[in-house]
C-alpha positions in Angstrom: 103.3 -24.1 100.3 100.8 -26.6 101.7 97.0 -26.2 101.0 94.6 -26.4 103.8 91.0 -27.4 103.1 88.2 -25.9 105.3 84.5 -25.7 105.5 84.8 -22.2 106.9 87.8 -19.9 107.4 87.5 -17.2 110.1 90.0 -14.4 109.8 90.6 -12.9 113.3 91.3 -14.3 116.7 89.6 -11.8 119.0 86.5 -12.5 121.1 84.2 -12.2 118.1 86.0 -14.6 115.8 86.8 -17.2 118.5 83.2 -17.1 119.6 82.0 -17.9 116.1 84.5 -20.8 115.9 83.3 -22.1 119.3 79.6 -21.9 118.2 80.1 -23.4 114.8 81.9 -26.4 116.2 79.2 -26.8 118.9 76.7 -26.8 116.0 78.5 -29.7 114.4 80.5 -28.0 111.6 83.7 -29.7 110.8 86.9 -28.3 109.2 86.6 -25.0 111.0 89.8 -23.0 110.6 90.7 -19.7 112.3 93.7 -17.7 111.2 95.1 -14.9 113.3 97.7 -12.3 112.3 99.3 -12.3 115.7 98.0 -14.2 118.8 94.5 -14.7 120.1 93.1 -11.5 121.7 95.6 -9.2 120.0 94.1 -6.1 118.6 91.4 -4.8 120.9 90.2 -7.8 122.9 93.3 -8.1 125.2 93.2 -4.5 126.5 89.3 -4.3 126.9 88.0 -3.4 130.3 85.7 -6.5 130.0 82.4 -4.8 130.9 79.3 -6.9 130.3 75.8 -5.5 130.4 72.2 -6.2 129.6 71.3 -2.6 128.9 70.3 -2.0 125.3 67.6 -0.2 123.3 67.0 -3.0 120.9 66.0 -6.6 121.8 68.6 -8.2 119.5 71.5 -6.2 120.8 70.3 -7.0 124.3 70.2 -10.7 123.6 73.8 -10.6 122.1 74.9 -9.1 125.4 72.9 -11.4 127.6 74.1 -14.4 125.7 77.7 -13.3 126.3 77.0 -13.0 130.1 75.5 -16.5 130.2 78.4 -17.9 128.2 81.2 -16.4 130.3 79.5 -16.8 133.7 77.9 -20.2 133.4 78.6 -22.3 130.3 82.3 -22.0 129.7 83.4 -22.6 133.3 81.3 -25.8 133.3 82.7 -26.9 129.9 86.4 -26.2 130.7 86.5 -26.7 134.5 88.2 -23.3 134.7 87.1 -19.7 135.0 86.6 -16.8 132.7 87.1 -14.3 135.6 83.5 -13.2 135.5 82.5 -11.0 138.4 78.7 -10.5 138.9 79.1 -7.1 140.4 75.9 -5.6 139.0 75.9 -2.2 137.3 74.1 1.1 137.4 73.7 4.2 135.3 73.0 7.5 137.0 71.7 10.8 135.7 70.7 14.4 136.4 68.8 14.7 133.1 65.0 14.2 133.0 65.2 13.0 129.4 67.7 10.3 130.5 65.2 9.1 133.2 62.7 8.7 130.4 65.2 6.7 128.4 65.9 4.5 131.4 62.2 3.9 131.9 61.9 2.9 128.3 64.8 0.4 128.5 63.4 -1.0 131.7 60.1 -1.5 130.1 61.6 -3.3 127.1 63.6 -5.5 129.5 60.5 -6.7 131.3 59.3 -8.0 127.9 62.6 -9.7 127.1 62.9 -11.2 130.6 65.8 -9.2 132.0 65.6 -7.5 135.4 66.5 -3.8 135.0 65.3 -1.7 137.9 64.7 2.1 138.2 66.7 3.8 141.0 66.1 6.8 143.3 69.1 8.8 144.5 68.8 6.9 147.8 69.0 3.6 146.0 72.2 4.8 144.3 73.8 5.6 147.6 72.8 2.3 149.1 74.2 0.3 146.2 77.3 2.4 145.7 78.4 4.0 149.0 81.4 5.7 147.4 79.3 7.8 145.1 77.9 11.2 145.9 74.3 11.7 144.9 73.9 15.5 144.9 72.0 16.7 141.8 71.0 13.2 140.7 67.4 12.4 139.7 68.0 8.7 139.8 69.2 5.9 137.6 68.8 2.3 136.4 70.2 -0.9 138.0 71.3 -4.0 136.1 71.8 -6.7 138.8 73.1 -9.4 136.5 75.8 -7.2 134.8 79.4 -7.8 135.6 82.9 -7.9 134.0 85.0 -10.6 132.6 88.7 -11.3 131.9 88.8 -11.0 128.1 91.8 -13.2 127.7 90.5 -16.0 129.9 87.1 -15.9 128.1 88.6 -16.0 124.6 91.0 -18.8 125.5 88.2 -20.8 127.1 86.2 -20.6 123.9 89.2 -21.6 121.9 89.9 -24.5 124.2 86.4 -26.0 123.6 86.5 -25.3 119.9 89.9 -27.1 119.5 88.4 -30.0 121.5 85.6 -30.1 119.0 88.0 -30.2 116.0 88.7 -26.6 115.1 92.1 -25.5 113.9 93.8 -22.3 115.0 96.7 -20.8 113.0 98.5 -18.2 115.0 101.0 -15.6 113.7 99.6 -16.3 110.3 98.6 -13.1 108.5 96.5 -13.1 105.4 98.2 -11.8 102.3 95.5 -12.1 99.6 92.0 -13.3 99.0 90.4 -14.5 95.8 87.4 -16.5 94.6 87.9 -19.7 92.6 84.8 -21.5 91.5 82.9 -22.5 94.7 85.8 -21.8 97.0 87.5 -18.9 98.7 91.2 -19.1 98.3 93.1 -17.3 101.0 96.9 -16.9 100.9 98.6 -16.7 104.3 102.2 -16.7 105.3 102.1 -20.4 106.3 99.6 -22.0 104.0 97.0 -21.6 101.3 93.5 -22.1 102.6 90.6 -23.2 100.3 87.3 -22.7 102.1 83.6 -22.8 101.2 82.8 -20.1 103.7 84.9 -17.0 104.6 84.3 -14.8 107.6 85.9 -11.4 108.2 86.2 -11.2 112.0 89.3 -9.1 111.9 88.1 -6.2 114.1 90.8 -3.6 114.1 91.9 -5.0 110.7 88.3 -5.4 109.4 88.5 -2.6 106.9 91.8 -4.0 105.5 90.5 -7.6 105.2 87.3 -6.3 103.7 89.4 -4.4 101.1 91.0 -7.7 100.1 87.6 -9.2 99.7 86.4 -6.4 97.5 84.2 -4.8 100.1 83.8 -1.4 101.7 83.7 -2.1 105.4 82.3 1.0 107.2 84.4 0.7 110.4 87.1 2.9 111.9 89.5 2.2 114.8 89.1 4.9 117.5 91.4 5.4 120.4 89.9 4.8 123.9 91.7 5.4 127.1 91.0 4.1 130.6 92.9 4.6 133.9 93.7 1.9 136.4 94.4 3.2 139.9 96.6 2.0 142.7 95.0 0.8 145.9 92.0 2.9 146.9 91.7 2.9 150.7 87.9 2.9 150.7 87.9 -0.1 148.4 90.5 -2.0 150.4 88.5 -1.4 153.5 85.4 -2.9 151.9 87.4 -6.0 150.9 88.8 -6.3 154.4 85.3 -6.1 155.9 84.0 -8.8 153.5 81.7 -6.5 151.7 80.6 -7.3 148.1 82.3 -5.9 145.1 81.0 -2.4 144.1 78.7 -2.3 141.2 79.9 -0.7 138.0 78.7 2.8 137.7 78.2 5.0 134.6 77.3 8.6 134.3 76.2 9.1 130.7 75.8 12.9 131.1 79.5 13.2 132.1 80.6 10.4 129.8 82.5 8.0 132.1 82.3 4.6 133.7 84.0 3.3 136.9 84.4 -0.3 138.0 86.3 -2.0 140.8 89.5 -3.7 139.9 90.8 -5.7 142.8 91.5 -3.1 145.5 91.5 -0.2 143.0 89.2 1.3 140.4 89.1 1.6 136.6 87.9 4.9 135.2 86.9 5.0 131.5 86.1 8.4 129.9 84.6 8.9 126.5 85.6 12.4 125.1 83.4 14.2 122.6 86.1 14.7 120.0 87.5 11.2 119.5 90.8 10.4 117.8 90.4 8.1 114.8 93.4 5.9 114.2 94.9 4.1 111.2 91.8 4.9 109.1 93.2 3.3 106.0 95.1 0.4 107.5 97.0 -0.5 110.7 100.8 -0.5 111.0 102.2 -3.8 109.8 103.7 -4.7 113.2 100.8 -3.6 115.4 99.5 -6.4 117.6 99.2 -6.4 121.4 100.3 -2.7 121.5 99.1 0.5 123.0 99.4 4.2 122.3 101.1 6.6 124.8 98.7 8.1 127.3 97.0 11.3 126.4 95.2 12.3 129.5 94.9 16.0 128.5 92.2 14.9 126.1 90.0 13.6 129.0 91.1 15.7 131.9 87.7 17.4 132.3 85.9 14.1 132.4 88.3 12.7 135.0 87.7 15.7 137.2 83.9 15.2 136.9 84.2 11.5 137.8 86.4 12.4 140.8 83.7 14.8 142.0 81.1 12.1 141.8 83.4 9.4 143.4 85.8 11.3 145.6 87.7 8.0 146.5 89.2 8.2 143.0 91.2 11.2 144.2 92.8 9.2 147.0 95.0 7.0 144.9 97.6 7.4 142.2 97.4 6.0 138.7 98.9 2.6 138.2 98.5 2.5 134.4 96.8 4.1 131.5 95.4 1.9 128.7 95.1 3.7 125.4 94.2 1.4 122.5 92.0 1.2 119.4 88.5 -0.1 119.4 86.4 -0.1 116.2 83.2 1.9 115.6 80.7 1.6 112.8 78.5 4.5 111.8 75.8 3.6 114.3 78.0 1.8 116.9 76.4 -1.6 116.3 78.4 -4.5 115.0 78.4 -5.7 111.4 77.0 -9.3 111.4 75.8 -11.3 108.5 76.2 -11.9 104.8 78.7 -9.8 102.9 76.8 -8.0 100.1 77.3 -9.4 96.6 79.7 -12.2 97.6 78.7 -15.9 97.9 79.4 -17.6 101.2 81.1 -14.5 102.6 80.2 -13.2 106.0 81.1 -10.3 108.3 81.5 -10.4 112.1 83.3 -7.2 112.8 83.0 -3.6 113.7 82.0 -4.0 117.4 83.0 -1.3 119.7 82.1 -3.7 122.5 83.7 -6.9 121.2 83.9 -8.7 124.5 80.5 -7.5 125.7 78.8 -8.6 122.5 81.3 -11.2 121.3 79.9 -14.3 122.9 76.4 -13.6 121.7 77.6 -12.3 118.2 79.3 -15.6 117.5 76.1 -17.5 118.5 74.0 -15.2 116.3 76.2 -15.6 113.1 76.7 -19.4 113.7 72.9 -19.8 113.7 72.6 -17.7 110.6 75.2 -19.8 108.8 73.8 -23.2 109.9 70.1 -22.4 109.5 70.0 -20.0 106.6 68.4 -17.2 108.7 69.3 -15.3 111.9 67.8 -16.4 115.2 66.3 -13.0 115.8 65.6 -9.8 113.9 68.9 -8.8 112.3 68.2 -5.3 111.0 70.1 -3.6 113.8 73.3 -5.6 113.0 72.9 -6.7 109.4 76.2 -6.0 107.7 74.3 -4.7 104.6 72.6 -1.8 106.4 75.2 0.5 104.8 75.9 0.8 101.1 78.7 2.2 98.9 77.5 5.6 99.8 79.1 5.0 103.3 82.4 6.3 102.0 85.6 7.2 103.9 84.4 10.6 104.9 81.1 9.1 106.2 82.7 6.3 108.2 85.2 8.6 109.9 82.7 11.3 110.8 80.1 8.8 112.0 82.7 6.8 114.1 83.8 10.0 115.8 80.2 11.0 116.4 79.3 7.6 117.8 82.3 7.6 120.1 81.4 11.1 121.4 77.7 10.0 121.8 78.6 6.6 123.4 76.5 7.7 126.3 74.1 10.0 124.3 70.4 9.9 124.9 68.7 7.6 122.4 65.6 9.6 121.6 62.7 8.2 119.5 63.0 9.5 115.9 66.5 10.6 116.6 68.5 12.1 113.7 72.2 12.7 114.2 74.0 15.4 112.3 77.3 14.0 111.2 78.1 13.0 107.5 74.8 14.1 106.1 73.9 14.6 102.4 75.3 11.4 101.0 72.2 10.5 98.8 70.0 13.4 97.6 66.8 13.2 95.7 66.7 15.2 92.4 64.3 17.6 94.1 66.2 17.9 97.4 66.8 21.7 97.0 63.1 22.3 96.1 62.0 20.4 99.2 64.4 22.4 101.5 63.0 25.6 100.0 59.5 24.5 100.9 60.4 23.9 104.6 61.4 20.3 104.6 63.1 19.1 107.8 65.2 16.2 106.7 65.9 12.8 108.2 68.0 9.9 106.8 66.9 6.6 105.4 69.7 4.3 104.1 71.8 7.3 103.3 69.0 9.2 101.6 67.9 12.6 102.8 64.1 12.6 103.0 61.6 15.0 104.5 60.4 13.9 107.9 58.1 16.9 108.2 57.6 20.4 106.8 58.1 23.4 109.0 56.2 26.6 108.7 59.6 28.5 109.0 62.7 27.8 107.0 65.5 26.5 109.2 63.4 25.0 111.9 64.8 21.8 113.4 63.3 18.9 115.3 63.7 19.0 119.0 64.2 15.5 120.3 61.9 14.4 123.1 60.3 11.3 124.7 57.1 13.4 124.9 55.1 14.9 122.1 57.7 16.6 119.9 57.7 20.1 118.5 56.7 18.8 115.1 53.4 17.3 116.4 51.2 20.1 115.2 52.9 20.5 111.9 52.4 16.8 111.1 48.7 17.3 112.1 48.4 19.9 109.4 50.1 17.6 106.8 47.6 14.9 107.6 44.7 17.3 107.3 46.0 18.4 103.9 46.2 14.8 102.6 42.7 14.0 104.0 40.9 17.1 102.8 42.7 18.2 99.7 45.9 16.7 98.2 49.4 16.2 99.5 52.7 15.7 97.7 55.6 13.6 99.1 59.0 12.6 97.9 59.2 8.8 98.1 62.4 8.3 96.1 64.1 6.4 98.9 62.3 3.2 98.0 64.6 0.4 96.8 63.7 -0.4 93.1 64.3 -3.4 90.9 63.4 -4.3 87.3 63.0 -8.0 86.5 62.9 -8.7 82.8 62.9 -11.8 80.7 60.7 -14.9 79.9 60.7 -16.1 83.5 59.9 -12.8 85.2 56.5 -14.1 86.4 57.9 -17.4 87.4 60.6 -16.0 89.6 58.3 -13.6 91.4 55.9 -16.5 92.1 58.9 -18.4 93.4 60.4 -15.8 95.7 57.3 -15.1 97.9 54.2 -16.4 99.6 51.9 -14.6 97.1 51.6 -15.0 93.4 52.3 -12.2 90.9 49.2 -10.4 89.8 48.0 -10.0 86.2 49.6 -7.5 83.8 48.6 -4.0 84.7 48.0 -4.9 88.3 49.8 -4.4 91.6 50.3 -6.9 94.4 52.3 -7.5 97.5 54.5 -10.5 98.3 56.5 -11.5 101.3 59.7 -13.6 100.9 60.4 -16.0 103.7 63.3 -17.4 105.5 63.7 -21.2 105.6 62.0 -21.0 109.0 59.0 -19.2 107.7 59.8 -15.7 109.0 59.3 -12.6 106.9 62.6 -11.8 105.1 61.4 -9.1 102.7 58.3 -7.4 101.5 57.9 -6.3 97.8 55.3 -4.3 96.0 54.9 -6.1 92.7 53.9 -4.1 89.6 53.4 -6.2 86.5 54.2 -3.9 83.5 54.1 -6.9 81.1 54.5 -10.7 81.3 58.2 -10.2 80.8 58.7 -7.1 82.8 58.0 -6.8 86.5 58.9 -3.8 88.7 59.6 -4.4 92.4 59.9 -1.8 95.1 60.8 -2.4 98.8 62.0 -0.6 101.9 65.0 1.8 101.5 67.0 0.0 104.2 66.5 -3.4 102.5 68.2 -2.4 99.2 71.4 -4.5 99.5 69.6 -7.3 101.3 66.9 -7.5 98.6 69.5 -7.3 95.9 71.3 -10.3 97.4 68.0 -12.2 97.8 66.8 -11.6 94.3 70.1 -12.6 92.7 70.4 -15.7 94.8 66.9 -16.9 94.0 67.2 -16.0 90.3 69.5 -19.0 89.7 67.9 -21.3 87.2 65.5 -18.6 85.9 65.8 -16.8 82.5 65.7 -13.3 83.9 67.8 -10.2 84.2 67.6 -8.3 87.5 68.5 -4.6 87.4 68.7 -2.5 90.5 67.2 0.9 89.4 67.0 2.7 92.8 69.0 5.6 91.6 67.5 5.7 88.2 64.0 6.5 89.3 62.6 9.1 91.6 59.1 8.8 93.1 56.5 11.4 93.9 53.5 10.4 96.1 50.4 12.3 95.2 47.7 11.5 97.8 44.3 12.8 98.7 40.7 13.3 97.4 41.9 16.0 94.9 44.8 13.9 93.5 42.8 12.8 90.4 42.0 16.4 89.6 45.6 17.4 89.8 46.7 14.5 87.5 43.9 15.2 85.1 45.5 18.6 84.3 48.7 16.9 83.3 47.7 13.8 81.3 45.1 12.6 78.8 45.2 9.1 80.4 42.0 7.6 81.7 42.2 8.2 85.5 38.8 6.7 86.3 37.4 3.2 85.5 40.4 2.6 83.3 42.8 3.1 86.1 41.4 1.3 89.2 42.9 0.9 92.6 45.9 -1.5 92.6 46.8 -1.0 89.0 49.8 0.3 87.2 50.0 2.2 83.9 52.8 3.8 81.9 51.5 7.2 81.0 52.8 10.6 79.9 52.4 13.5 82.3 53.3 17.0 81.1 55.2 15.2 78.3 57.2 13.1 80.7 57.0 9.3 80.7 55.8 8.0 84.1 55.2 4.6 85.7 52.0 5.5 87.6 51.0 3.1 90.4 47.6 3.6 91.9 48.5 2.6 95.4 48.4 4.6 98.6 50.2 3.8 101.9 48.2 6.5 103.6 44.7 5.2 102.9 43.6 8.0 100.5 42.9 8.1 96.8 46.4 8.5 95.4 49.2 7.6 93.0 52.9 6.9 93.2 54.6 8.5 90.2 57.8 6.7 89.3 59.9 8.8 86.9 63.4 8.9 85.6 65.5 10.8 88.0 66.6 13.4 85.4 62.9 14.2 84.7 61.8 14.4 88.3 62.4 18.1 88.9 60.3 19.0 85.8 57.5 16.7 87.0 57.6 18.1 90.5 57.2 21.6 89.1 54.3 20.6 86.9 52.5 18.8 89.7 53.0 21.6 92.1 51.7 24.1 89.6 48.7 22.0 88.7 48.0 21.4 92.4 47.9 25.0 93.6 44.2 25.5 92.6 43.3 22.4 94.7 45.2 23.4 97.8 48.2 21.1 97.3 50.6 20.9 100.3 53.5 18.7 101.3 53.9 15.9 103.7 56.8 13.9 105.1 57.6 10.5 106.6 56.1 11.3 110.0 52.7 12.0 108.6 52.9 9.0 106.3 53.7 6.8 109.3 50.8 8.2 111.3 48.4 7.7 108.5 49.5 4.1 107.6 49.0 3.1 111.2 45.5 4.5 111.1 44.9 2.0 108.3 46.6 -0.8 110.2 49.2 -1.1 107.5 52.3 -3.0 108.6 55.9 -1.9 107.8 58.9 -4.1 107.0 61.7 -3.8 109.5 59.3 -2.7 112.3 56.3 -5.0 112.1 57.4 -7.5 109.5 60.6 -9.2 110.7 62.4 -12.6 110.2 61.2 -13.6 113.7 57.5 -13.8 112.8 55.6 -15.2 109.9 53.5 -13.0 107.6 50.4 -14.9 109.0 51.3 -13.8 112.5 51.8 -10.2 111.3 48.4 -10.1 109.7 49.2 -10.7 106.0 47.3 -14.0 105.9 45.1 -13.0 102.9 48.3 -12.5 100.8 49.6 -16.1 101.5 48.8 -18.5 98.6 49.8 -22.0 99.4 49.1 -23.3 95.9 52.7 -22.8 94.7 56.2 -23.6 95.9 58.3 -21.0 97.7 61.1 -21.1 100.2 59.8 -21.5 103.8 56.4 -22.9 102.7 56.5 -26.0 104.9 57.8 -24.1 107.9 55.1 -21.5 107.4 52.3 -24.1 107.2 53.6 -25.7 110.4 53.9 -22.4 112.3 50.4 -21.3 111.1 49.0 -24.3 113.0 51.3 -24.0 116.1 49.8 -23.2 119.5 52.7 -20.9 120.3 52.2 -18.6 117.3 52.0 -14.9 118.0 49.3 -12.5 116.8 49.6 -8.8 115.7 46.8 -6.5 116.7 46.0 -2.8 116.4 45.6 -1.1 119.7 43.8 2.1 120.7 45.9 3.4 123.6 44.8 5.9 126.2 47.4 8.7 126.2 47.6 12.5 126.8 51.0 14.1 126.0 53.1 10.9 125.8 52.6 8.6 122.8 54.1 5.2 122.3 56.6 4.7 119.5 58.2 1.2 119.7 59.4 -1.6 122.0 56.8 -0.9 124.8 55.5 -3.9 126.8 51.8 -4.8 126.4 50.4 -6.1 129.7 47.4 -8.1 130.7 47.1 -7.3 134.4 50.7 -7.7 135.7 51.7 -10.2 133.0 53.7 -9.1 130.0 51.6 -10.4 127.1 53.2 -8.6 124.1 55.3 -5.8 122.6 54.6 -2.7 120.5 56.4 -2.7 117.2 55.3 0.7 115.8 52.9 3.4 117.0 51.8 7.0 116.4 49.1 9.5 117.1 46.5 9.3 114.3 45.5 12.9 113.5 42.6 12.0 111.2 41.0 9.8 113.9 42.2 11.5 117.1 43.4 8.2 118.4 46.8 7.0 119.7 47.4 3.8 117.9 49.9 1.0 118.2 50.7 -2.2 116.3 51.7 -4.9 118.7 52.5 -8.6 118.8 50.7 -10.6 121.4 52.8 -13.7 122.3 49.6 -15.0 123.9 46.9 -14.6 121.2 44.2 -15.3 123.8 45.1 -12.1 125.8 42.3 -10.0 124.3 40.9 -8.1 127.3 42.2 -6.0 130.1 45.2 -4.8 128.2 47.6 -1.9 128.8 50.7 -0.5 127.2 53.6 0.7 129.4 55.0 4.0 128.2 57.9 5.4 130.1 56.9 3.5 133.2 53.2 4.3 133.1 50.5 1.8 132.2 48.1 3.1 129.6 44.8 1.4 128.9 44.5 -0.2 125.5 41.8 -2.0 123.5 42.1 -4.1 120.4 40.5 -2.7 117.3 38.9 -5.3 115.1 39.0 -3.0 112.1 41.2 0.0 111.2 39.7 3.2 112.6 40.1 5.1 109.3 38.0 4.1 106.3 37.8 0.4 107.2 36.0 -0.4 103.9 38.6 1.3 101.7 36.0 3.6 100.1 38.4 6.5 99.9 41.1 4.3 98.2 38.6 2.9 95.6 36.9 6.2 94.9 
């Protein structure tokens, strides 16, 4: 068998994989090879309805979709002299649900910041734009004028045509039989050839789980069957065409869970049932290619009837065909894009339930990441490492079915969906439940969001002030006036040991490691100077440094540390599951600890220091840090000892009025201090200097991204993060709200909360024009709220409570 050499091998010839091939060759990469089991578009691309939208709740997802539209509509036709069959029909979403109108207003506000024209609709607007739709019972909707639909096969083949012209090789009807690693190369056996490649990309879509299994990965995606109906000629549509009227806009009713678009002189109706049918969970049939399942309209009959009631013209025609084929879903319905955890030069570009809609942009996104060493935008919503090994078969199946059924679900702030819970439990989980904890999920962990006064209470989702608002106020009061206890075990945790422990920590971030016994903070950078990760650095000894970071960053940080450890004499051990963490915070916290330890808790244990002490006979790594701005300690303890330590602390705290607090209270209190959070405020798009971490940047040592950081710190187009005091009543900002100066969009909110200790509604926001300091407002659900910049945090700006 011949051996083919490649710089990159892409497995999968759907819209996603072909888009990556196209963008890599456009970026100048040579020896780009794509192998496809069947023919291009086989799997799910060929039978997709081709819908393209700009509607999204996240700026990165929106840009993937917008990039696809530009590619199919403008760029590819110019490059090929042909067409992708793109129809700029526009699209609308309609609703009878007041919460949905809030959601639409939020997305419209985000879109004004990102530069896309999404418009709120009245029922009269709906009737004007879509004369075939009835408007009875509607509250309104949202209109996306630049949306449309594309021919998936034409678009994919157009990208392939340009990629071939730029030197790419496509191997059709060439399934992969095995994958292994040899030295610096991936060796992939296929039916026709052996391919040796420096980079390997799993873009296999429907076969993504199987290819991942060959790579040694757990790919959390599941094919789910989706049906849509294509009608015969619809008289009302034919009449519009004969009269020279424009194509009807696509219309979606998320409450009834369907979409309809014009297809020549007929219509396409696509329903999403609540109880989806997962298909070929553990591997597709060997001969499956451009195939479909038999129709199963009984599953969606009720949705079809609702769509016909809204668009009566659907009833006037027969069904020409029914498409029933698999599309892949991940546990959160976003694609998996980026490095494969633990594998060198291995990448994922799979798991998209909207592969055509997102494919053009997804290929651009990953190509940039591969060629520049960092993504072009914040990648957290799509990073392939946002799920770990805890995302097992049961999890991926349950979540895929849930996501399919909630394809049109309302995306509430602080939303917690119920499927496949309980995958990672703190050692004190049952104790917390018994004390009224209402749980949320962070990277698979169950963690308390808030504590209810009544066992069994649940959060009621809302865009307004939620039902947990007053309970969180009490938690904040407990922490401020007495002492609060929190479970912080979700933190990612790493031990770095060996002679070069200090050297590697200095090397990975923009700050230097502190002295033994002290705690610092460092930010690792991308080559472009953006903030890749944030670590709390606790120096236990010169040869032992303990790092903690955000829960969601666990696999990303593990990859980062191991990649940058090359050449250093260190051992890196991920100890997330080995240690639990109790946060004891408040002015009485020292009194509680004093009842459990003989250690010096005063001058011998100052703020930002770490000590290994015994508490109630239990060894503890005690960190005197506080994310809530009060005197406090993080108590890191072996997981097996955590229940005993919890019981001891609770008992010692009762005379001091100890209570419990959760993630919502912690978030509100950290914003009162102006503390930034990784993943919300710190992202790869912005430098730590722009985010407000300038004092923690030390330019007197070498680190990745240093030169780019220095250049961006001097750039006139740098952004600036500010803390805003926002005028609100019963509606508080949360994230992704536009900041205005007059009628000009000057920035965007990254995180926000009501500060119960200060009585202020506060928001952290980037100003993309740092000179926009006066006359500001924040748009929340379509309403402009006055905002002023706070030069100092409103709560204990001199840190007296922390240093006490």
